[in-house]
C-alpha positions, 0 to 999 in steps of 0.5 A: 581366918585372919592373917595377923596383918592389921589393916588400920585402926577404927574409932569407936563412935557409939556403945550400946550396953545391956546386961551381959551384952554390948553393941559397939559401932565403929567408923570403918576406914574407907579403904576397908568398906569395899564388899562389906556386908552384914554377916562379914567377919572383922577382927577388932584387936584380934577378936573376930566379930560379925557385922550386924548393921552398917550405914555408910562408914558406921558399922555395928557389932554385937559382943556377948558376955564371954567376949566382954569377959575374956577380951579387952573390948569390954573396956572400950569407951567412945573415942577409943580405937581398935586394930582392924583386919577384914577376914582373909579371902582365898588367895590372899597373901599370908604375911603373918600367921594363920589366926582364928580370931578367938582370944585365949586371954587378955593381959597387961603390959608390964614394960615398954622400952623405946629406942630410936628405931624400934620398941620392945614391949613386955607382957605378963604371962599367965602360968597356964599358958607358959608352955605355949609361948616359946622364943621365936614362936608366933603369937597374936597380940591385939590382932597383930601377928608377932614373933616372940622375943625373950621369955622370962618366967611369967613374962614375954616380949616382942620387938616392934618396928616403926611401921607396926607402931605407926599402923597399929595401936602399939604406938600408943600403948602404955604400961598397964594397958590391957591387950588381947592374946591369941596363942598360935594354934599350931604351937598349942596343937603340937604341945598338947599332942606331945603331952598326951603321948608322953602321958600315955607312955607313962600309964 
């Protein structure tokens, strides 16, 4: 489980590509190395990956075909960075919302509106997921737990404070960039349950 509070960014320093499979190596920030071991879970842009090898601050992760297809991790090149969060431990403060690290889809940024003290970013929203994206609801974007601002047909926005822009990749994001989206699982469960109940009543 993850909290959606990104702890920093990490540079991709090596990519080993095979057919429908990829290993990438990141330089883990020193403050996140404590207690790290093979088999540990680390979120990369919100996607839960497992540590397969590490040597000092060089940490390796394997990505399967489904991960490469559904997320933006297959687009990474050497020198790119990813948002990083270590898995939550029992007793940790949940500053964001509970996130699984399972990405529902990736989507493009369609507008970035910057003002002196904050930034609003608009994202494309596939029709299949519009029922789960609600104004003032939670959503995970590249591993960040965020509150949804406005929703307009096939798009939605979030409002970002300077701390979020400085700590995460959002400060560098541009129109056209691809981000990972994790729908809030509680919202999805409620919507799906209500749909099933209503469908049963009409049978």
